[in-house]
C-alpha positions in Angstrom: -37.6 -39.0 -70.5 -38.8 -42.3 -72.0 -37.3 -44.6 -69.3 -38.6 -42.6 -66.5 -42.2 -42.5 -67.8 -42.1 -46.2 -68.5 -41.0 -47.0 -65.0 -43.9 -44.9 -63.5 -46.5 -46.8 -65.5 -45.2 -50.1 -64.3 -45.0 -49.2 -60.6 -48.7 -48.4 -60.2 -50.1 -51.8 -60.6 -47.4 -53.4 -58.6 -48.1 -51.0 -55.5 -51.9 -51.9 -55.8 -51.1 -55.5 -55.7 -48.8 -55.2 -52.8 -51.7 -53.5 -50.8 -54.2 -56.1 -51.9 -51.7 -59.0 -50.9 -50.5 -57.7 -47.6 -53.3 -55.6 -46.3 -51.0 -52.4 -45.9 -53.2 -49.6 -44.8 -53.9 -46.9 -47.3 -51.5 -44.1 -46.9 -48.7 -46.2 -45.6 -45.1 -45.3 -46.9 -44.2 -46.9 -50.2 -41.9 -50.0 -49.4 -43.1 -50.2 -45.6 -42.3 -53.6 -44.1 -45.4 -55.9 -43.5 -45.0 -58.1 -40.3 -47.4 -60.7 -41.5 -45.5 -63.7 -42.9 -45.7 -64.3 -46.7 -47.5 -67.5 -46.2 -50.0 -66.1 -43.9 -50.6 -63.3 -46.4 -51.4 -65.7 -49.2 -53.7 -67.7 -46.9 -55.5 -64.6 -45.8 -55.9 -63.5 -49.5 -57.6 -66.8 -50.4 -60.5 -66.3 -48.1 -63.6 -64.8 -49.6 -65.0 -61.8 -47.9 -68.3 -63.7 -47.4 -67.0 -67.1 -46.5 -66.7 -70.2 -48.6 -70.5 -70.2 -49.5 -71.5 -66.6 -49.2 -71.2 -63.3 -51.0 -71.6 -62.4 -54.6 -71.0 -64.6 -57.6 -67.4 -65.2 -58.3 -66.2 -64.1 -54.8 -65.5 -67.7 -53.7 -62.2 -69.7 -54.0 -62.8 -70.3 -57.8 -63.5 -66.7 -58.4 -60.4 -65.6 -56.3 -58.2 -67.9 -58.3 -59.4 -66.4 -61.6 -58.7 -63.0 -60.3 -55.3 -63.9 -59.2 -54.6 -65.4 -62.7 -55.8 -62.3 -64.3 -53.7 -60.3 -62.0 -50.7 -62.3 -62.8 -51.2 -62.1 -66.6 -51.5 -58.3 -66.3 -48.4 -58.1 -64.3 -46.5 -60.3 -66.9 -47.6 -58.0 -69.8 -46.7 -54.9 -67.9 -43.2 -56.3 -66.9 -42.8 -57.4 -70.6 -43.8 -53.9 -71.8 -41.1 -52.3 -69.3 -38.3 -54.7 -70.4 -38.9 -53.9 -74.1 -39.0 -50.2 -73.5 -35.8 -50.4 -71.4 -34.0 -52.4 -74.3 -35.3 -50.1 -76.8 -34.0 -46.9 -74.9 -30.7 -48.6 -74.1 -30.2 -49.5 -77.9 -30.9 -46.0 -79.0 -28.5 -44.6 -76.2 -25.8 -47.1 -77.3 -25.9 -46.0 -81.0 -26.1 -42.4 -80.0 -22.9 -42.7 -77.8 -20.9 -44.4 -80.7 -18.6 -42.4 -82.8 -19.9 -42.1 -86.4 -17.1 -44.3 -87.8 -18.2 -47.2 -85.2 -21.6 -47.5 -86.7 -21.8 -49.9 -89.8 -23.0 -48.0 -92.8 -22.3 -44.4 -91.2 -18.5 -44.5 -91.6 -17.1 -41.2 -93.0 -14.7 -41.2 -95.8 -11.0 -40.8 -95.3 -9.9 -37.2 -95.3 -6.7 -38.2 -97.3 -4.2 -38.6 -94.5 -1.4 -40.9 -95.0 -0.3 -43.9 -92.7 3.0 -42.9 -91.2 4.8 -45.1 -88.9 5.0 -44.2 -85.2 7.5 -41.5 -84.7 10.5 -42.0 -82.3 13.0 -39.3 -81.5 16.5 -40.6 -82.0 18.7 -40.9 -78.8 20.9 -37.9 -77.8 24.6 -38.5 -77.1 25.3 -38.9 -73.4 25.2 -35.7 -71.4 23.9 -33.6 -74.5 20.9 -31.5 -74.0 17.9 -31.1 -76.2 17.8 -28.4 -78.8 15.7 -26.0 -76.7 17.0 -26.7 -73.3 18.3 -23.7 -71.2 21.7 -25.1 -71.2 21.8 -25.2 -75.0 22.0 -21.5 -76.1 23.0 -22.4 -79.6 19.8 -24.5 -79.9 21.9 -27.3 -81.5 20.3 -30.6 -82.4 22.9 -33.1 -81.1 21.0 -36.2 -82.3 21.9 -37.7 -85.8 20.4 -35.3 -88.3 19.8 -38.3 -90.6 17.5 -39.8 -87.9 15.4 -36.5 -87.7 14.2 -36.9 -91.4 10.5 -37.8 -91.4 10.1 -41.5 -92.6 8.1 -42.5 -95.6 4.4 -43.4 -95.2 2.8 -46.8 -95.8 2.7 -47.5 -99.5 5.5 -45.0 -100.6 8.2 -45.7 -102.9 11.4 -44.1 -101.8 13.7 -42.1 -104.0 17.3 -43.5 -103.6 18.7 -40.4 -105.2 17.8 -38.2 -102.0 19.7 -40.3 -99.7 23.1 -39.2 -100.9 26.4 -40.7 -99.9 26.1 -42.2 -96.3 22.9 -40.3 -95.9 24.5 -36.8 -96.5 23.2 -35.0 -99.6 25.4 -32.8 -101.8 24.5 -29.0 -101.8 23.9 -29.2 -105.5 21.2 -31.7 -105.3 19.3 -29.6 -102.8 19.7 -26.4 -105.0 18.4 -28.3 -108.0 14.9 -27.7 -106.4 15.1 -24.0 -107.5 14.4 -23.1 -111.2 16.3 -20.0 -111.7 20.2 -20.5 -112.2 20.9 -16.9 -110.8 18.8 -17.5 -107.8 20.6 -20.8 -107.1 23.8 -19.0 -107.1 22.5 -16.4 -104.7 21.3 -19.1 -102.3 24.5 -21.2 -102.6 26.4 -18.2 -101.5 23.9 -17.4 -98.6 24.3 -21.0 -97.4 28.1 -21.0 -97.5 28.3 -17.6 -95.6 26.2 -18.9 -92.9 28.4 -22.0 -92.5 26.1 -24.9 -93.7 27.4 -28.2 -92.2 25.3 -31.1 -93.5 22.1 -31.8 -95.5 20.1 -34.9 -94.8 17.1 -35.7 -97.1 14.5 -38.2 -98.0 12.0 -38.4 -100.8 9.2 -40.8 -102.0 6.3 -41.1 -104.3 2.7 -42.3 -103.4 0.5 -44.6 -105.4 -1.5 -41.5 -106.6 1.6 -39.8 -108.1 2.2 -37.4 -105.3 6.0 -36.8 -104.9 7.5 -35.5 -101.5 11.0 -34.3 -100.8 12.2 -33.3 -97.5 15.6 -31.6 -96.8 17.3 -30.8 -93.4 19.9 -28.3 -93.4 22.2 -28.0 -90.2 24.0 -24.8 -89.3 26.1 -23.7 -86.4 23.4 -22.0 -84.3 19.7 -21.2 -84.2 20.6 -17.4 -84.6 22.0 -18.1 -88.1 19.1 -20.2 -89.0 16.5 -17.6 -88.0 18.2 -15.0 -90.0 18.3 -17.1 -93.1 14.8 -18.0 -92.6 13.3 -14.5 -92.1 15.6 -12.6 -94.5 16.2 -15.0 -97.3 14.1 -17.9 -97.9 10.8 -17.5 -96.1 9.4 -14.0 -96.2 5.8 -13.8 -95.1 4.0 -13.0 -98.3 5.9 -15.1 -100.9 9.0 -17.4 -100.9 12.4 -15.8 -101.3 13.4 -18.3 -104.2 11.1 -19.8 -106.8 10.9 -23.7 -106.8 11.3 -25.7 -110.0 7.9 -26.0 -111.8 6.2 -23.1 -110.2 5.5 -19.6 -111.5 3.8 -17.7 -108.5 3.4 -19.1 -105.0 1.7 -17.2 -102.1 1.6 -17.8 -98.3 -0.7 -20.8 -97.3 -2.7 -19.9 -94.3 -4.8 -23.1 -94.4 -3.0 -24.7 -91.5 -5.2 -25.1 -88.4 -3.8 -23.1 -85.4 -3.6 -26.3 -83.3 -1.0 -27.7 -85.7 1.8 -25.2 -84.5 4.7 -26.8 -82.9 6.5 -24.9 -79.9 9.8 -23.3 -80.9 9.5 -24.3 -84.6 8.7 -21.5 -87.0 6.8 -22.3 -90.1 6.2 -20.6 -93.5 4.1 -22.5 -96.0 3.4 -21.6 -99.7 0.9 -22.7 -102.3 1.4 -22.4 -106.1 -1.5 -20.3 -107.5 -3.5 -21.2 -110.6 -3.0 -21.6 -113.4 -0.5 -24.5 -112.5 2.0 -25.9 -114.9 2.4 -29.7 -115.4 1.8 -30.1 -111.6 0.8 -28.3 -108.7 3.7 -27.6 -106.1 3.3 -26.9 -102.4 6.2 -26.2 -100.1 7.1 -25.1 -96.6 10.1 -23.9 -94.7 10.8 -24.6 -91.0 13.2 -22.9 -88.6 13.9 -25.2 -85.8 17.0 -24.3 -83.7 20.1 -24.9 -85.9 18.1 -26.7 -88.5 16.5 -25.3 -91.6 14.0 -27.5 -93.2 12.4 -27.6 -96.6 9.4 -29.8 -97.4 8.0 -30.0 -101.0 5.1 -31.9 -102.4 3.9 -31.9 -106.0 1.5 -33.8 -108.1 0.3 -33.8 -111.6 -2.9 -31.8 -111.8 -3.5 -30.9 -108.1 -1.6 -31.5 -104.9 -3.9 -32.3 -101.9 -3.7 -30.1 -98.9 -4.2 -32.7 -96.1 -1.2 -34.9 -96.8 0.9 -31.8 -97.2 -0.2 -30.3 -93.9 0.3 -33.7 -92.2 3.8 -34.1 -93.5 5.0 -30.6 -92.5 3.4 -31.0 -89.0 5.1 -34.3 -88.4 8.4 -33.1 -89.5 8.0 -30.1 -87.2 7.4 -32.3 -84.3 10.6 -34.3 -84.9 12.6 -31.2 -84.9 10.8 -29.5 -82.0 
């Protein structure tokens, strides 16, 4: 490693200097304590081997001082090299440890997700269990259904027509999502036979023209919703009813596995090419006594990421 190698090179001259300064015998353990006081060590080092006037040239006090200055200079350069190497290695490690988006100039482009507000589950009436509690066999959502609809993301322009009266949407407005009149009649009858109670909805348009509509339909129990989901509206291969503006839609298997929500069943569909005026994506959710429909459409093509994000967040509110 770079740091380890640099430290080894710097230690060699420091150990040699310690032996020269203290007179530590050769072979003594590294870091052994020298009993001679520091001042005495310096004084002993100042004496020339041959005395003040004897020995080879440069061995006197003047020569010894030059040797000390040369040694100090070498040590200073060695220490500087060690510091520079450590700083360089630390900088390289620091950049390597950062996330890519934390390094200026290396930020990755947005994947297209929308900025939704923080989600908060509405309060339950006092003493009421959650939809999937053991004490709630009907899997009923006792919270206000209108508060379970996903809020619009940042920058969206909401569609007041989907707010309905007091937040409750007429069945006819929901059925207008479907293109064929005969299919609308079949679905209307299926909803009535299964005891549809309320519909809550919300819709918005993003600056890029993507339109979102979310519908939550409440029934008497989870058993009823599961039957409606599997038998009528959301077969595995293709949707049971054709949405307005679509010709052929097939099952969308592009959702990552980790986006599944416990106790919430999902069937998503993607319109196949050639599209009409716009591409339409939609998904049905079965969550206890609530059946949800999420629709996104956009002129040209509708991006997959915000659609998946919207469906997953709505699932989490119902789960």
